[in-house]
C-alpha positions in Angstrom: 0.0 0.0 0.0 1.1 3.5 -0.8 -0.6 5.3 2.1 1.9 4.4 4.9 5.1 5.4 3.1 3.4 8.5 1.7 2.5 9.7 5.3 5.9 8.6 6.6 7.7 10.5 3.7 5.8 13.7 4.5 6.8 13.5 8.1 10.5 13.0 7.3 10.3 15.8 4.6 8.8 18.2 7.1 11.7 17.3 9.5 14.2 18.1 6.8 15.5 14.5 6.2 15.3 14.6 2.5 17.0 11.3 1.7 14.9 9.4 4.2 11.8 11.0 2.7 12.8 10.2 -0.9 13.0 6.5 0.0 9.5 6.5 1.4 8.1 8.5 -1.5 9.7 6.1 -4.0 8.0 3.2 -2.2 4.7 5.1 -2.4 5.3 5.6 -6.2 6.1 2.0 -6.7 2.8 1.0 -5.0 0.8 2.6 -7.9 -1.3 5.2 -6.0 -4.3 6.9 -7.5 -3.5 9.7 -10.0 -4.1 12.5 -7.5 -1.7 11.0 -4.9 0.8 10.2 -7.6 0.8 13.9 -8.6 1.3 15.0 -5.0 4.2 12.6 -4.6 5.8 13.8 -7.8 5.3 17.4 -6.6 7.2 16.9 -3.4 9.9 15.0 -5.2 10.3 18.1 -7.4 10.5 20.3 -4.3 13.3 18.1 -2.9 15.2 18.3 -6.1 14.9 22.1 -6.0 16.2 22.2 -2.5 19.2 20.2 -3.7 19.8 22.8 -6.5 18.9 20.1 -9.1 16.6 22.5 -11.0 16.1 20.5 -14.2 15.2 17.4 -12.2 12.7 19.4 -10.2 11.2 20.8 -13.4 10.8 17.3 -14.8 9.0 16.1 -11.6 6.6 19.0 -11.7 5.8 18.4 -15.3 5.2 14.7 -14.7 2.9 15.6 -11.8 0.8 17.9 -14.0 0.6 15.1 -16.6 -0.6 12.7 -14.0 -3.3 15.2 -13.0 -4.4 15.6 -16.6 -5.0 11.9 -16.8 -7.2 12.0 -13.7 -10.9 11.7 -14.3 -11.7 14.5 -11.9 -8.5 16.5 -11.5 -8.1 18.7 -8.4 -8.0 22.3 -9.4 -6.3 23.3 -6.2 -3.5 20.8 -6.6 -3.1 21.7 -10.3 -2.8 25.4 -9.3 -0.2 24.6 -6.6 2.0 22.4 -8.8 1.7 24.9 -11.7 3.0 27.6 -9.4 5.9 25.4 -8.3 6.8 24.7 -11.9 6.9 28.3 -12.8 8.9 29.2 -9.7 11.4 26.5 -10.7 11.6 27.9 -14.2 12.3 31.4 -12.8 15.5 30.3 -11.1 17.2 29.6 -14.4 17.0 31.4 -17.7 13.3 31.2 -18.1 12.2 34.2 -16.0 9.9 35.7 -18.8 8.3 32.3 -19.4 7.8 31.8 -15.6 6.2 35.2 -15.3 3.7 34.5 -18.1 2.9 31.2 -16.5 2.1 32.8 -13.2 0.1 35.6 -14.8 -2.0 33.0 -16.6 -3.0 31.6 -13.1 -4.5 35.0 -12.1 -8.1 34.2 -13.0 -8.0 31.2 -10.6 -6.5 32.9 -7.6 -9.8 34.0 -6.1 -10.9 30.4 -5.9 -7.9 29.4 -3.7 -7.7 29.5 0.0 -6.5 32.7 1.6 -3.1 31.2 2.4 -2.6 29.9 -1.1 -3.5 33.4 -2.5 -0.9 34.9 -0.2 1.7 32.4 -1.5 0.8 33.2 -5.1 1.2 36.9 -4.7 4.5 36.4 -2.7 5.8 34.1 -5.5 4.7 36.5 -8.3 6.4 39.3 -6.4 9.6 37.4 -6.3 9.5 36.7 -10.1 8.8 40.4 -10.7 12.0 41.1 -8.7 13.9 38.6 -10.9 12.7 40.5 -14.0 13.4 43.9 -12.4 9.8 45.0 -12.5 10.0 46.5 -9.0 6.7 48.6 -8.8 4.8 45.5 -9.8 6.8 43.4 -7.3 6.0 45.9 -4.5 2.2 45.7 -5.3 2.2 41.9 -5.2 4.2 41.7 -2.0 1.9 44.2 -0.3 -1.1 42.2 -1.4 0.5 39.0 0.1 1.1 40.9 3.3 -2.6 41.8 3.5 -3.6 38.2 3.0 -1.2 36.6 5.5 -2.8 35.6 8.8 -0.8 35.6 12.1 -0.4 31.8 11.8 1.1 32.1 8.4 3.7 34.6 9.5 5.8 31.9 11.1 6.5 30.4 7.7 6.3 33.4 5.4 7.1 36.5 7.5 10.8 36.2 6.8 10.7 35.9 3.0 7.9 38.5 2.8 9.8 41.3 4.6 13.1 40.3 3.1 11.8 40.7 -0.4 10.0 43.9 0.5 13.4 45.2 1.6 15.0 44.1 -1.7 12.3 45.9 -3.7 12.4 49.1 -1.6 16.2 49.3 -2.0 15.8 49.0 -5.8 13.2 51.8 -5.7 15.5 54.0 -3.6 13.4 54.1 -0.4 16.2 53.2 1.9 14.5 54.1 5.2 11.5 51.8 4.5 13.8 49.1 3.2 15.7 49.1 6.4 12.5 48.8 8.5 11.4 45.8 6.4 14.7 44.0 6.7 14.9 44.5 10.4 11.3 43.0 10.6 12.5 40.1 8.5 15.2 39.3 11.1 12.6 39.1 13.8 11.1 36.2 11.9 14.4 34.4 11.4 16.8 35.4 14.2 19.1 32.5 13.6 19.4 32.0 9.8 18.5 35.4 8.4 21.4 35.5 5.9 19.5 37.0 3.0 18.2 39.9 5.3 21.7 40.5 6.7 23.1 40.5 3.2 20.6 43.1 2.1 21.2 45.2 5.2 24.9 45.2 4.3 24.1 46.2 0.7 21.8 49.0 2.0 24.6 50.3 4.3 27.0 50.4 1.3 24.5 52.3 -0.8 23.9 54.7 2.1 27.7 55.3 2.5 27.4 54.0 6.1 30.7 52.2 6.4 30.2 51.4 10.1 26.9 49.7 9.4 28.3 47.9 6.3 31.0 46.5 8.5 28.6 45.5 11.3 26.1 43.7 9.1 28.8 42.3 6.8 30.6 40.7 9.8 27.3 39.3 11.1 26.5 37.8 7.7 30.0 36.2 7.6 29.5 34.8 11.1 26.0 33.6 10.3 27.4 31.8 7.2 29.8 29.6 9.2 27.9 29.4 12.5 24.2 28.8 11.7 23.4 27.3 8.3 23.2 23.5 8.3 23.6 23.4 4.6 24.8 26.1 2.3 22.4 28.2 0.3 24.6 28.8 -2.7 22.5 31.7 -4.0 23.0 33.5 -0.7 26.7 32.6 -0.6 27.0 34.2 -4.1 24.9 37.2 -3.0 27.2 37.7 0.0 30.3 37.6 -2.2 28.7 40.1 -4.6 27.9 42.5 -1.7 31.4 42.2 -0.2 32.8 43.0 -3.6 30.7 46.2 -3.6 32.2 47.1 -0.3 35.8 46.5 -1.6 35.1 48.8 -4.6 35.6 51.8 -2.3 38.9 50.5 -0.9 40.8 50.2 -4.1 41.6 46.5 -3.5 41.0 45.4 -7.1 42.5 41.9 -6.6 40.1 41.1 -3.6 37.2 42.5 -5.5 37.9 40.4 -8.5 38.3 37.2 -6.5 34.9 37.9 -4.8 33.2 38.4 -8.1 34.8 35.3 -9.6 33.6 33.3 -6.7 30.1 34.7 -6.9 30.0 33.8 -10.6 31.2 30.3 -9.9 28.4 29.8 -7.4 25.8 31.3 -9.6 27.0 29.0 -12.4 26.8 25.9 -10.3 23.1 26.5 -9.5 22.3 27.7 -13.0 21.3 31.3 -12.2 22.7 32.8 -15.3 21.0 36.1 -15.1 23.2 37.0 -12.1 26.2 35.5 -13.7 25.8 37.8 -16.7 25.1 40.8 -14.5 28.3 40.4 -12.7 30.2 40.9 -15.9 29.5 44.6 -15.4 31.5 44.6 -12.2 34.7 43.4 -13.7 35.9 46.9 -14.3 38.6 47.8 -11.8 37.5 50.0 -8.9 38.7 53.5 -8.7 38.8 53.9 -4.9 41.8 54.3 -2.7 42.9 52.2 0.3 40.7 53.2 3.2 42.3 52.8 6.7 38.8 52.5 8.3 38.0 49.5 6.1 41.3 47.6 6.8 40.0 45.5 9.8 36.9 44.4 7.9 39.0 43.7 4.8 40.9 41.1 6.9 37.6 39.5 7.8 36.6 39.4 4.1 39.9 37.9 3.0 39.5 35.1 5.6 35.9 34.5 4.6 36.9 34.2 1.0 39.9 32.0 1.7 37.7 29.6 3.7 35.0 29.6 1.0 37.5 29.0 -1.8 39.0 26.1 0.2 35.6 24.5 0.5 34.8 25.1 -3.2 38.2 23.6 -4.2 37.0 20.3 -2.9 33.9 20.3 -5.2 36.1 19.7 -8.3 37.2 16.3 -6.9 33.8 14.8 -7.7 30.4 16.3 -8.8 28.7 14.6 -5.8 31.0 16.0 -3.1 29.1 19.3 -2.6 25.9 17.3 -1.8 27.9 14.9 0.4 29.2 17.9 2.4 25.7 19.4 2.7 24.2 16.2 4.1 27.2 15.5 6.2 27.0 19.0 7.8 23.2 18.7 8.3 23.6 15.3 10.1 26.5 16.4 12.1 24.7 19.5 13.4 21.6 17.4 14.2 23.7 14.9 16.2 25.4 17.8 18.1 22.1 19.5 18.8 20.7 16.2 20.1 23.5 16.1 22.7 23.1 19.7 23.7 26.3 21.1 22.2 26.6 24.8 22.5 26.8 27.3 19.6 30.6 27.5 19.6 31.0 23.7 19.5 28.5 23.5 16.6 30.3 26.3 14.8 33.6 24.3 15.1 31.8 21.1 13.9 30.5 22.9 10.8 34.0 23.9 9.8 35.3 20.4 10.4 32.5 19.1 8.2 33.4 21.5 5.4 37.2 21.4 5.6 38.3 18.0 6.8 39.1 16.6 3.3 40.9 19.7 2.0 44.1 17.8 1.9 42.7 15.7 -0.9 43.0 18.6 -3.3 46.8 18.3 -3.0 46.9 14.6 -3.9 46.9 13.1 -7.4 43.5 12.5 -9.0 44.0 8.7 -9.4 45.0 8.4 -5.7 41.8 10.2 -4.6 39.5 8.1 -6.8 41.1 4.7 -6.3 43.1 4.9 -3.0 43.4 1.1 -2.6 44.8 0.5 -6.1 48.2 -0.3 -4.5 50.1 0.0 -1.3 51.7 3.2 -2.5 48.4 4.9 -3.4 46.9 3.9 -0.1 49.9 5.3 1.8 49.6 8.6 0.0 45.9 8.7 0.6 46.4 8.2 4.4 48.5 11.4 4.4 45.6 13.7 3.5 44.6 14.5 7.1 48.1 15.8 7.7 48.0 17.7 4.4 44.7 19.3 5.5 46.3 20.5 8.7 49.3 21.8 6.8 47.3 23.7 4.3 44.8 25.1 6.8 47.5 26.2 9.3 47.6 29.9 8.0 43.9 30.3 8.9 44.5 30.0 12.7 41.5 27.8 13.3 40.8 26.7 16.8 42.7 23.8 18.3 39.5 21.8 18.5 38.9 22.1 14.8 42.5 21.2 13.9 42.4 18.2 16.3 39.2 16.9 14.7 40.5 17.3 11.1 43.6 15.4 12.1 41.5 12.6 13.6 38.6 12.4 11.1 39.7 9.0 9.8 40.6 7.5 13.2 38.5 4.5 14.4 37.4 3.3 17.9 39.3 0.0 17.4 42.5 1.8 16.5 42.6 0.6 12.9 42.1 4.1 11.4 44.7 6.5 10.2 47.0 8.3 10.3 48.0 7.5 13.9 45.8 4.5 14.8 44.2 6.3 17.8 41.6 4.5 19.9 38.7 5.9 22.0 38.8 8.0 24.1 41.8 9.6 22.5 39.9 10.5 19.3 38.5 14.1 19.1 34.7 14.2 19.9 34.2 16.4 16.9 35.9 13.8 14.7 33.7 11.1 16.1 30.5 13.0 15.1 32.1 13.7 11.7 32.8 10.1 11.1 29.2 9.0 11.6 27.8 11.9 9.6 30.2 11.3 6.8 29.5 7.6 6.6 25.8 8.3 6.3 26.2 11.0 3.7 28.7 9.0 1.7 26.2 6.1 1.5 23.1 8.0 0.5 24.6 10.6 -1.7 27.8 9.3 -3.3 26.9 5.6 -3.4 23.1 6.1 -3.9 22.3 3.7 -1.0 18.7 3.9 0.2 18.3 5.6 3.6 17.2 2.4 5.5 20.1 0.4 4.1 22.5 3.2 4.9 21.4 2.9 8.6 22.0 -0.8 8.5 25.5 -0.3 7.1 26.3 2.1 9.9 25.0 -0.3 12.5 27.2 -3.0 11.0 30.3 -0.8 11.5 29.8 -0.3 15.2 31.6 -0.4 17.6 34.8 -1.1 15.7 34.9 1.5 12.9 32.2 3.9 14.1 31.4 5.1 17.7 28.3 3.2 18.8 26.9 6.0 20.9 26.8 8.5 18.0 25.3 5.9 15.6 22.6 5.2 18.2 21.9 8.9 18.3 21.6 9.0 14.6 18.9 6.3 14.7 16.9 8.3 17.2 16.8 11.3 14.8 14.6 9.4 12.4 
């Protein structure tokens, strides 16, 4: 029967466990549900693909869902409306903004038949697409209409994107005072992960020539990036790089500015947002400013941020799946740490370990990385990568806890790990959490193992290769 895995999948999806949810949804699909349920399952599979930045896969799922609905004898107009909206929002993220805009506008006659919440979502989404197409007065109108329709209960989910996008529009329209009010409201609805709002507050301060505020919000954005996000939002990473590049334009540091723009373009290219990639070409002209002593301390923060980010991105070229592995590994590691009550500083250190532990692999030959057990020589060279990571990361002055964990991230409880053959309890606690999170992420993302089988594989590796207590905690998360 499809009903049980469908319900279980929805529960896991709402909790943020995408790979576990996908397994359940696939079971539901294989059980041949009715056309309406089939469309709903395909719709959520599309949303998961979009969350993973797999835009074309998401678009394909949404189209399949609409096809399933068209085959239904009594198609649900509400579900059709919702999925059509999802499809057009997916199209808007790539190079099809105009097509997406027309698709959303064609839904306008049906809006009044939808629930008040769905109407608010429609106007919010249409406002976002108007922003993408730089039609800012129209965007403001739609966002204000969404604001009128939102109930107090809806604000928990939509207050942050609403006020953030209002801030974006008002900046574009030159109403800086109102933009600031909207962005500060946005932060009240997302105090822990309000990266987009912090980015826009930084942009606003730069446009207002308020260097102190630009520094303050820029530093908060950088700190938020490393300390709060479980998985990277590449669009916001790119946005932050772009905004920091605007700040450096007044300092005369052309090299730093160019590196920030190049990094932003790389990130926009990875997620297929070509409109921003093309726009950044305009920024490649060298800045005319002079070195500003006031900005020097913040420039040091920017350089360190960029260095860390470039180190993380350098690992992506080792294999196309590694960015997704790192995202899931970071998410699982943070969930494990939270389950054990680790404080913010410990979770911040763990996030950096999750992102940087394998940086030493970038200094090893390709064939060694991709087939380390080919020979005794290749295996020996592979086992040196934790030490190489430490050597390459030394200039960043990371905390001793981070460095210890990176050095230990391949050690095992039974002493058969590398490079030093440490046993518990000599292994760094951060490294123990990393090992469990990495084993799960490697299975479900790199190897394509179903979630339930991945859990069995982890259990089979305890207590010799993986710490049993942390594996047990992972089971409780699901």
